[in-house]
C-alpha positions as CSV (number, residue, x, y, z in Angstrom):
1,M,-45.2,-67.1,16.6
2,Y,-46.7,-64.1,17.3
3,L,-45.7,-62.0,20.4
4,I,-46.4,-58.3,19.4
5,Y,-46.7,-55.1,21.3
6,N,-45.8,-56.8,24.6
7,Q,-42.5,-55.8,26.8
8,I,-40.3,-58.8,25.9
9,G,-37.0,-56.6,25.7
10,D,-33.8,-57.5,24.9
11,K,-33.1,-60.2,27.2
12,G,-36.2,-61.8,26.6
13,A,-35.4,-62.1,22.6
14,S,-32.0,-63.1,23.4
15,G,-33.5,-66.0,25.4
16,L,-36.0,-66.8,23.0
17,C,-33.4,-67.1,20.3
18,S,-31.2,-69.0,22.4
19,G,-33.8,-71.6,22.2
20,L,-34.2,-71.2,18.9
21,A,-30.6,-72.2,18.4
22,N,-30.9,-75.7,19.6
23,C,-33.6,-76.1,16.3
24,I,-31.2,-77.3,13.9
25,N,-33.5,-78.7,11.7
26,L,-35.9,-76.0,11.9
27,S,-36.6,-75.3,7.9
28,N,-39.3,-72.9,8.5
29,L,-40.1,-69.7,10.9
30,T,-42.4,-67.2,11.5
31,L,-41.3,-64.4,14.2
32,N,-43.1,-61.6,15.1
33,L,-41.8,-59.3,18.0
34,S,-42.6,-56.0,16.6
35,Y,-42.8,-53.3,19.4
36,N,-41.7,-55.0,22.1
37,Q,-38.6,-52.6,23.3
38,I,-36.0,-55.5,22.6
39,G,-33.3,-52.7,21.0
40,D,-30.1,-53.8,19.5
41,K,-28.8,-55.9,22.0
42,G,-32.2,-58.2,21.7
43,A,-31.7,-58.0,17.7
44,S,-28.0,-58.7,18.1
45,G,-29.1,-61.9,20.3
46,L,-31.7,-62.9,17.7
47,G,-29.2,-62.8,15.0
48,S,-26.8,-65.2,16.9
49,G,-29.8,-67.3,17.6
50,L,-30.8,-67.7,14.0
51,A,-27.2,-68.2,13.0
52,N,-27.6,-71.5,14.5
53,C,-30.3,-72.6,12.2
54,I,-28.4,-73.3,8.9
55,N,-31.2,-75.4,7.5
56,L,-34.3,-72.6,7.4
57,S,-35.4,-72.4,3.9
58,N,-38.3,-69.7,4.8
59,L,-38.4,-67.3,7.2
60,T,-40.6,-64.2,8.4
61,L,-39.0,-62.0,10.9
62,N,-41.1,-58.7,12.2
63,L,-39.3,-56.7,14.5
64,S,-40.4,-53.1,13.3
65,G,-41.2,-50.6,16.3
66,N,-38.5,-52.0,18.3
67,Q,-35.3,-49.3,18.4
68,I,-32.7,-51.5,17.0
69,G,-30.4,-49.1,15.3
70,D,-27.6,-49.7,13.3
71,E,-25.7,-52.2,16.1
72,G,-28.9,-54.5,16.4
73,E,-29.2,-54.6,12.5
74,S,-25.6,-55.5,11.9
75,G,-25.8,-57.9,14.4
76,L,-29.0,-59.8,13.3
77,G,-27.1,-59.3,9.5
78,S,-24.2,-61.5,11.1
79,G,-26.6,-64.2,12.2
80,L,-28.6,-64.3,8.3
81,A,-25.0,-64.8,7.1
82,N,-25.1,-68.2,8.4
83,C,-28.3,-69.1,7.1
84,I,-26.7,-69.9,3.4
85,N,-30.0,-72.0,2.8
86,L,-32.3,-69.3,2.9
87,S,-34.9,-69.7,-0.4
88,N,-37.7,-67.1,1.0
89,L,-36.7,-64.3,3.2
90,T,-39.4,-61.5,4.6
91,L,-37.8,-58.8,6.8
92,N,-40.0,-55.9,8.7
93,L,-37.4,-53.5,10.3
94,H,-39.3,-50.1,9.4
95,G,-38.8,-47.4,12.2
96,N,-35.8,-48.8,14.0
97,Q,-33.8,-46.1,14.0
98,I,-31.4,-47.7,11.1
99,G,-28.8,-45.5,9.5
100,D,-26.0,-46.5,7.3
101,K,-23.9,-48.5,9.1
102,G,-26.9,-50.7,10.0
103,A,-28.2,-50.8,6.0
104,S,-24.9,-52.2,4.8
105,G,-24.4,-54.7,7.5
106,L,-27.6,-55.9,6.1
107,G,-26.5,-56.1,2.8
108,S,-23.1,-57.8,4.0
109,G,-25.1,-60.9,5.6
110,L,-27.5,-61.0,2.4
111,A,-25.1,-61.1,0.2
112,N,-24.0,-65.1,1.4
113,C,-27.5,-65.6,1.0
114,I,-26.9,-67.0,-2.5
115,N,-29.8,-69.4,-2.6
116,L,-32.1,-66.7,-1.9
117,S,-35.4,-66.3,-4.4
118,N,-38.1,-64.4,-2.7
119,L,-36.9,-61.8,-0.5
120,T,-39.1,-58.5,1.2
121,L,-37.5,-55.8,3.2
122,Y,-39.3,-53.3,4.8
123,L,-37.1,-50.7,5.6
124,H,-38.8,-47.5,5.5
125,Y,-39.2,-44.7,8.4
126,N,-35.4,-45.2,9.0
127,Q,-32.3,-43.1,8.4
128,I,-30.3,-44.9,5.6
129,G,-28.7,-42.7,3.8
130,D,-26.4,-43.0,0.6
131,K,-24.2,-45.1,2.0
132,G,-26.9,-47.8,3.3
133,A,-28.7,-47.9,0.5
134,S,-25.4,-48.7,-2.1
135,G,-24.1,-51.0,0.6
136,L,-27.5,-52.6,0.6
137,G,-27.2,-53.0,-3.5
138,S,-23.8,-54.7,-3.1
139,G,-25.4,-57.4,-0.6
140,L,-27.7,-58.0,-3.6
141,A,-25.3,-58.1,-6.2
142,N,-24.7,-61.7,-4.3
143,C,-27.9,-62.7,-4.6
144,I,-27.9,-64.0,-8.2
145,N,-31.0,-65.9,-7.8
146,L,-33.2,-63.8,-6.8
147,S,-36.5,-64.0,-8.6
148,N,-39.0,-61.9,-6.8
149,L,-37.4,-58.5,-5.0
150,T,-39.7,-56.3,-2.8
151,L,-38.2,-53.1,-1.2
152,Y,-39.5,-50.5,0.7
153,L,-37.3,-47.6,1.6
154,H,-39.6,-44.9,1.4
155,N,-39.1,-42.1,4.2
156,N,-35.1,-42.3,4.5
157,Q,-32.6,-39.7,3.3
158,I,-31.9,-41.7,0.4
159,G,-30.1,-39.3,-2.7
160,A,-28.7,-39.8,-6.2
161,I,-25.6,-41.8,-5.0
162,G,-27.9,-44.2,-3.3
163,A,-30.4,-44.5,-5.3
164,S,-27.7,-45.5,-8.3
165,G,-25.8,-48.0,-6.2
166,L,-28.8,-49.8,-4.8
167,V,-30.1,-51.0,-8.5
168,S,-26.6,-51.0,-10.0
169,G,-25.6,-54.2,-8.5
170,L,-29.2,-55.9,-9.9
171,A,-27.4,-56.3,-12.9
172,N,-26.3,-59.7,-11.4
173,C,-29.4,-60.6,-10.5
174,I,-30.2,-62.2,-13.9
175,N,-33.3,-64.4,-12.8
176,L,-35.0,-61.3,-11.5
177,S,-38.6,-61.6,-13.2
178,N,-40.4,-59.4,-10.5
179,F,-39.3,-56.1,-9.0
180,A,-41.1,-53.7,-6.6
181,L,-39.1,-50.9,-5.1
182,N,-40.5,-48.1,-3.1
183,L,-38.4,-44.7,-3.1
184,S,-40.8,-41.9,-2.1
185,N,-40.3,-39.2,0.2
186,N,-36.3,-39.2,-0.1
187,K,-33.7,-36.8,-1.6
188,I,-33.2,-37.9,-5.1
189,D,-33.0,-35.6,-7.9
190,D,-32.0,-35.7,-11.8
191,K,-28.6,-37.5,-10.9
192,G,-30.6,-39.9,-8.9
193,A,-33.4,-41.0,-11.0
194,S,-31.1,-41.1,-14.1
195,G,-29.0,-43.3,-12.4
196,L,-32.1,-45.4,-11.1
197,G,-32.6,-45.6,-15.2
198,S,-28.9,-46.7,-16.0
199,G,-28.8,-49.9,-13.2
200,L,-32.7,-51.1,-14.2
201,A,-31.3,-51.1,-18.1
202,N,-29.1,-54.1,-17.0
203,C,-32.3,-56.2,-15.8
204,I,-33.3,-57.3,-19.4
205,N,-35.4,-60.1,-17.9
206,L,-37.8,-58.1,-15.8
207,S,-41.6,-58.9,-16.2
208,N,-43.3,-57.1,-13.4
209,F,-41.8,-53.7,-12.2
210,T,-43.1,-51.3,-9.8
211,L,-41.4,-48.2,-8.8
212,K,-42.4,-45.3,-6.7
213,L,-40.4,-42.2,-6.6
214,S,-43.2,-39.7,-5.3
215,D,-42.2,-36.5,-3.2
216,N,-38.5,-36.5,-4.6
217,Q,-37.0,-33.6,-6.4
218,I,-36.6,-35.3,-10.0
219,D,-37.0,-32.3,-12.9
220,V,-36.5,-32.8,-16.9
221,I,-33.0,-34.7,-16.9
222,G,-34.5,-37.1,-14.2
223,A,-37.6,-38.3,-16.0
224,S,-36.1,-39.1,-19.5
225,G,-33.1,-40.2,-18.1
226,L,-35.7,-42.9,-15.9
227,G,-37.7,-43.4,-19.3
228,S,-34.5,-44.2,-21.1
229,G,-32.8,-47.0,-19.3
230,L,-36.4,-48.7,-19.0
231,A,-36.4,-48.7,-22.9
232,N,-34.0,-51.5,-22.3
233,C,-36.2,-53.5,-20.3
234,I,-38.1,-55.1,-23.2
235,N,-39.6,-57.9,-21.2
236,L,-41.5,-55.7,-19.4
237,S,-45.5,-56.4,-19.3
238,N,-46.6,-54.8,-16.6
239,L,-45.4,-51.8,-15.2
240,T,-46.3,-49.4,-12.4
241,L,-44.4,-45.7,-12.4
242,D,-45.6,-43.2,-9.5
243,L,-44.1,-40.3,-10.1
244,N,-46.7,-38.1,-8.0
245,D,-45.3,-34.6,-6.4
246,N,-42.1,-34.0,-8.8
247,Y,-41.7,-31.3,-11.1
248,F,-40.3,-32.5,-15.0
249,G,-43.2,-30.7,-16.1
250,D,-43.7,-31.0,-20.1
251,R,-40.3,-32.2,-21.3
252,G,-39.9,-34.8,-18.9
253,A,-43.1,-36.4,-19.3
254,S,-42.7,-36.1,-23.0
255,G,-38.9,-37.9,-22.0
256,L,-40.2,-40.5,-20.0
257,C,-42.7,-41.6,-22.8
258,S,-40.5,-42.0,-25.2
259,G,-38.3,-44.6,-23.1
260,L,-41.8,-46.3,-22.8
261,A,-42.8,-46.6,-26.2
262,K,-40.0,-49.0,-26.6
263,C,-41.3,-51.4,-24.2
264,I,-43.2,-53.0,-26.8
265,N,-44.5,-55.8,-24.5
266,L,-46.1,-53.7,-21.9
267,S,-49.4,-54.8,-21.5
268,N,-50.6,-53.6,-18.2
269,L,-49.3,-49.5,-17.1
270,T,-50.2,-47.3,-14.7
271,L,-48.3,-43.7,-14.6
272,N,-49.0,-41.4,-11.6
273,L,-48.0,-38.2,-12.5
274,R,-50.1,-35.9,-10.9
275,N,-48.7,-32.6,-9.3
276,N,-45.6,-32.6,-11.9
277,Y,-46.4,-28.9,-13.7
278,I,-47.7,-30.6,-17.2
279,G,-49.1,-28.5,-19.7
280,D,-50.4,-29.4,-23.2
281,K,-47.1,-30.2,-24.8
282,G,-46.6,-32.7,-22.5
283,A,-49.9,-34.3,-22.4
284,S,-49.5,-34.6,-25.9
285,G,-45.9,-35.9,-25.6
286,L,-47.4,-38.9,-23.9
287,G,-50.2,-39.9,-25.8
288,F,-47.2,-39.9,-28.7
289,G,-45.2,-42.2,-26.5
290,L,-48.1,-44.5,-25.7
291,A,-49.1,-44.6,-29.4
292,N,-46.2,-46.8,-29.6
293,C,-46.9,-48.8,-26.9
294,I,-49.5,-51.1,-29.7
295,N,-49.4,-54.7,-27.0
296,L,-51.4,-52.3,-24.2
297,S,-54.2,-53.6,-22.6
298,N,-54.7,-51.8,-19.5
299,L,-53.6,-48.3,-18.9
300,T,-54.3,-46.0,-16.0
301,L,-53.2,-42.4,-16.2
302,D,-52.8,-39.8,-12.8
303,L,-52.8,-36.6,-14.3
304,N,-54.6,-34.8,-11.8
305,Y,-53.3,-31.3,-10.5
306,N,-51.5,-30.7,-13.6
307,Q,-52.0,-27.3,-16.3
308,I,-53.2,-29.6,-19.2
309,G,-55.8,-28.0,-21.4
310,D,-57.9,-29.0,-23.9
311,K,-55.1,-29.1,-26.6
312,G,-53.4,-31.0,-24.5
313,A,-55.9,-33.7,-23.7
314,S,-56.7,-33.8,-27.6
315,G,-53.2,-34.6,-28.3
316,L,-53.4,-37.3,-25.3
317,A,-56.9,-38.8,-26.8
318,S,-55.5,-38.8,-30.3
319,G,-52.2,-40.7,-29.2
320,L,-54.1,-43.2,-27.3
321,A,-55.8,-43.8,-30.2
322,N,-53.6,-45.7,-31.8
323,C,-53.1,-48.4,-29.0
324,I,-55.4,-50.6,-30.8
325,N,-55.3,-53.4,-28.1
326,L,-56.5,-51.2,-25.4
327,S,-59.6,-52.4,-23.6
328,N,-59.4,-50.9,-20.5
329,L,-58.4,-46.9,-19.9
330,T,-58.5,-45.2,-16.5
331,L,-58.0,-41.7,-16.4
332,K,-58.0,-39.2,-13.1
333,F,-57.9,-36.1,-15.0
334,R,-60.0,-33.0,-14.0
335,K,-61.2,-30.2,-16.1
336,M,-61.7,-32.2,-19.3
337,N,-64.1,-32.6,-22.1
338,E,-64.9,-36.1,-21.1
339,Q,-67.4,-36.9,-23.7
340,K,-64.7,-35.2,-26.3
341,F,-62.1,-37.3,-25.3
342,K,-63.6,-40.5,-24.7
343,S,-65.4,-40.2,-28.4
344,K,-61.8,-39.7,-29.8
345,C,-60.4,-42.6,-27.9
346,L,-63.3,-45.0,-29.0
347,K,-62.8,-44.2,-32.7
348,S,-61.3,-47.5,-33.4
349,K,-64.3,-49.4,-30.9
350,R,-61.8,-51.5,-29.6
351,L,-62.1,-49.9,-26.2
352,V,-64.4,-51.1,-24.0
353,V,-64.2,-49.8,-20.6
354,F,-63.7,-46.2,-20.0
355,K,-63.5,-44.9,-16.4
356,W,-63.6,-41.5,-15.3
């Protein structure tokens, strides 16, 4: 049911869901009410209606751009708490002025949905801080059957405590194999990045992981701590790390890749490290760490807008030459002697695709 860009308002939304409340045998529902000015009362009314749909297994709900705020979010969460048979849930609530109270309320509701296997939450461009992120994480800790989790939390106000609290509960989700987390443009510093690493260290069954932390405040300790945590994710085969526009420099880059060196099952790796004050030592450290990822088949490196010269490029290339199974390399790197770098990487004759 797609009703986007209308003027349904809170009464219309509540009325709609009063009708849905009678559909007790409903198992699959897709409802798009984005940009309809439904507000907090409309969202709460929606939650009340969904609370009666106890047989729902698959739910996709888009309420983006509706100014539902904390009260609406909490009311919606309360309703979802009754949908204990939910297996697949996609909830889009971006741009809704949701703060800590609303995010925590959503977490409390989801805590009852213990049969969730696939969960996607769009909560970006809200006002969620540390308490809200931690509350959401506490709720997710009860969703022990989660295998696929995607969280969009970029452009909020989450700091160190929130980042750590968000992932700490995921240690209970022992079946989690696919995880995508976007925390770009928050207030995450060294302590937060290290806390993320510590939490992720418990997600030992992760196979596919995407982490976006661009435009935060991560320095040397944070990048190294993140790498140390990921070192415990020994089953990782596909990893994407977006750490653009931080400032961890040479030591941070080297520390990060020292951790990744222990992810021996990595097959596909994307590292976005642009604009991080990385110089020659950092580039060589990257190469040294990646040299241990002997099962790497596909590698994408974005090192633009750093301070890497010929010496660093040479060190990086020397390290990558040891990735004997590398078949595809995409490198985004300005001010480098392409031919010289390429010839070093091609020494083993195994690299078949090189993209500049």
